[in-house]
C-alpha positions in Angstrom: 9.9 45.7 56.8 8.0 48.8 57.9 10.7 49.9 60.8 8.6 49.2 64.1 8.0 52.1 66.8 9.0 51.4 70.2 7.1 48.8 73.0 6.1 51.0 74.0 4.7 52.7 71.8 3.1 49.5 71.3 1.7 49.0 75.0 0.1 52.5 74.6 -1.1 51.7 71.1 -2.9 49.1 73.1 -4.5 51.0 76.0 -6.1 53.5 72.9 -7.9 51.0 71.7 -8.9 49.4 75.0 -10.1 52.6 75.4 -11.6 53.6 72.1 -13.6 50.4 72.1 -15.3 50.9 75.3 -19.2 52.9 74.7 -17.6 55.6 76.9 -14.8 57.6 76.3 -12.9 57.2 80.2 -10.9 60.3 79.6 -9.2 59.8 83.3 -7.9 56.9 81.5 -7.2 58.8 78.2 -5.2 61.7 79.6 -3.0 58.5 81.2 -1.8 57.7 77.9 -1.6 61.0 77.2 0.7 61.8 79.7 2.7 58.4 79.2 2.9 59.4 75.5 4.9 63.4 76.7 7.4 60.7 78.8 7.7 58.9 75.3 8.6 61.8 73.4 12.4 62.0 75.4 13.3 58.2 73.5 11.2 58.1 70.3 9.4 61.7 69.5 7.8 60.6 66.5 6.3 57.3 68.2 4.9 59.5 71.5 3.2 62.0 68.2 1.5 58.8 66.3 -0.2 57.7 69.6 -1.3 61.1 70.4 -2.8 61.4 66.5 -5.3 58.8 67.9 -6.1 60.5 71.7 -7.0 63.4 69.5 -9.5 62.1 67.3 -11.0 59.9 70.3 -11.5 63.1 71.3 -12.7 64.6 67.8 -10.0 67.2 67.8 -9.4 67.2 64.2 -6.4 70.2 64.2 -4.9 68.8 67.0 -5.3 65.2 65.4 -3.4 66.8 62.4 -1.0 69.1 64.0 0.7 65.7 66.1 0.4 64.3 62.9 2.2 67.0 61.1 4.7 66.3 64.3 5.1 62.4 63.9 5.5 62.5 60.1 8.8 66.0 60.3 10.7 64.0 64.0 10.1 60.5 62.3 8.6 59.4 58.4 7.4 56.3 59.2 5.0 54.6 57.0 3.8 53.3 61.1 2.8 56.7 61.3 0.5 57.0 58.3 -0.9 53.4 59.1 -1.8 55.6 62.6 -2.8 58.2 61.3 -5.5 56.2 58.6 -7.0 54.6 61.5 -7.2 58.2 63.4 -9.2 59.5 60.1 -11.3 57.2 60.2 -11.8 57.3 63.2 -13.8 61.1 62.9 -15.5 59.8 59.6 -12.7 61.1 57.1 -12.8 58.0 54.3 -11.5 59.0 51.3 -8.3 60.9 53.6 -8.0 57.1 55.2 -7.7 55.4 52.2 -5.3 59.0 50.4 -3.2 58.3 53.4 -2.8 54.5 53.6 -1.5 53.9 50.6 0.4 56.7 51.0 1.9 54.7 53.8 2.2 51.7 51.3 4.1 52.8 49.3 7.0 52.6 51.6 6.6 49.5 52.8 4.9 47.2 50.3 5.8 44.3 51.7 4.5 44.5 54.5 1.2 42.9 55.3 0.3 44.7 57.7 -0.3 47.8 56.7 -1.3 46.6 53.0 -3.9 45.6 55.2 -4.7 49.1 56.5 -4.9 49.9 53.1 -7.1 46.7 52.3 -9.6 48.6 55.0 -9.7 52.0 54.2 -10.3 51.1 50.5 -13.6 48.8 51.5 -14.2 51.9 53.4 -14.0 54.3 50.3 -15.8 52.1 48.4 -12.7 51.6 46.3 -13.4 48.4 45.1 -11.5 47.9 41.7 -8.6 49.2 43.5 -9.3 46.8 46.8 -9.0 44.0 44.6 -5.9 44.9 42.8 -4.9 44.8 46.8 -6.1 41.4 48.0 -3.2 40.7 44.3 -0.3 41.6 46.1 -1.8 39.9 49.1 -1.9 36.6 47.6 1.5 37.0 46.1 2.8 38.5 49.1 1.3 35.6 51.5 -0.1 32.7 49.5 -0.8 30.6 53.2 -2.7 33.7 54.5 -6.4 34.4 54.0 -7.1 38.0 53.1 -10.7 38.0 55.2 -13.0 40.4 52.2 -11.5 39.2 49.4 -14.7 37.1 48.5 -16.9 39.6 49.4 -14.5 42.2 47.3 -14.5 40.1 44.8 -18.2 40.2 44.9 -18.9 44.1 44.6 -16.6 43.9 41.3 -18.8 41.6 40.1 -22.0 42.8 41.2 -20.1 46.4 39.2 -19.7 45.2 36.0 -22.5 43.7 35.4 -24.4 47.0 36.1 -25.6 45.8 39.5 -24.9 49.8 40.4 -21.4 52.1 39.9 -18.1 52.6 42.3 -19.0 55.8 41.9 -22.5 55.7 43.4 -21.8 53.3 46.3 -18.8 56.5 46.8 -21.3 58.4 47.3 -23.4 56.4 49.2 -20.1 55.5 51.4 -19.5 59.4 51.7 -22.8 60.7 52.9 -23.1 58.1 55.8 -19.8 59.2 56.5 -20.9 63.2 56.5 -24.3 61.5 58.6 -22.0 59.1 61.6 -18.8 62.2 61.7 -21.9 64.8 62.6 -22.9 62.6 65.2 -19.5 62.7 66.5 -20.4 58.0 66.5 -17.3 55.7 66.8 -17.2 52.6 64.8 -16.6 49.0 66.2 -16.5 47.9 62.9 -18.3 47.3 59.4 -19.5 44.3 57.4 -21.0 43.3 53.9 -24.1 41.3 53.8 -24.5 39.8 50.1 -28.6 39.5 49.5 -29.8 35.9 49.9 -32.4 36.8 46.9 -30.5 39.0 44.8 -26.0 38.2 45.1 -25.7 41.1 43.4 -27.5 43.3 45.8 -25.8 44.5 49.5 -26.5 45.9 52.6 -22.6 48.2 54.3 -23.4 47.5 58.1 -21.3 50.1 60.0 -21.2 48.8 63.7 -21.9 51.5 65.6 -20.4 52.2 70.1 -24.1 53.7 70.2 -27.7 52.8 71.2 -30.1 50.8 69.2 -32.6 54.7 69.2 -29.0 56.0 68.3 -28.7 54.3 65.6 -32.3 54.3 64.2 -32.2 58.4 64.3 -29.0 58.0 62.3 -30.2 55.5 59.3 -33.3 58.2 59.7 -31.0 61.2 58.7 -29.4 58.7 56.1 -32.0 57.5 54.0 -33.5 61.4 54.5 -30.1 62.0 52.9 -30.2 58.9 50.2 -33.9 60.3 49.0 -33.2 63.8 48.2 -30.6 62.6 46.2 -32.4 61.7 42.6 -29.5 60.8 41.8 -28.8 57.9 44.5 -32.5 56.8 44.4 -31.3 54.8 41.0 -27.3 54.3 41.8 -26.7 52.3 43.5 -30.5 53.1 44.6 -31.9 49.7 46.7 -28.5 47.5 44.9 -26.0 48.6 47.4 -27.4 51.0 51.1 -25.5 52.1 54.1 -27.0 51.6 56.6 -25.9 51.9 61.1 -26.7 48.9 63.1 -26.0 49.1 66.9 -23.2 47.1 69.1 -24.8 44.5 71.5 -23.5 44.8 75.0 -21.6 41.5 74.2 -19.2 43.1 71.9 -21.4 42.5 68.2 -23.2 44.5 65.7 -27.1 44.0 66.3 
């Protein structure tokens, strides 16, 4: 197991998760977390900088986010430092880097289920479906009694690719394009889901639930559709067989 940060770092991370899930960022609450992280520097500087990585991510300050991560690595090189940084990279739409960082963290804590789960999610978001499938096999060996929630969908995606319905490279390009659209608009995601087609099990809708209004998500979907239409190779592969789209989070917390 990877070494755990001090409980205070956990509490700060929980407060950040609450702030990040709100419709709008509460800057006052964010400054309070920032101040408490600075106090934590005296006892756990690495964990404090990891907390400040996410503070910067919620402000969409990528340069500060990277600077804080370098400090966290220098002060205490824990796999959880990379876990936190992978989450932050996902917040700002850097899906390929998020996967690389999470995978690096797993290499340092190969038996840690929490880190493994983060890598599997990062692999799916980066359309690394074959790697995600292999990671699910590792999950079963480490925890045969505990279900990996995404495993059935990952298996279906890999099967569709093997049948030639679409390519992993095509899906990867589509998700990179969707991430670029979201990143340019600075929209945070609440979560994601992959919905197989009822009519054709080989077709999938990759839905990002955004912390945004229906009107904002409609604008992003239009921008994404225009980009995809301008890419002739994406019209062919993955085409309509693997379609990323944005949905608005409903007021109750689920996405609509």
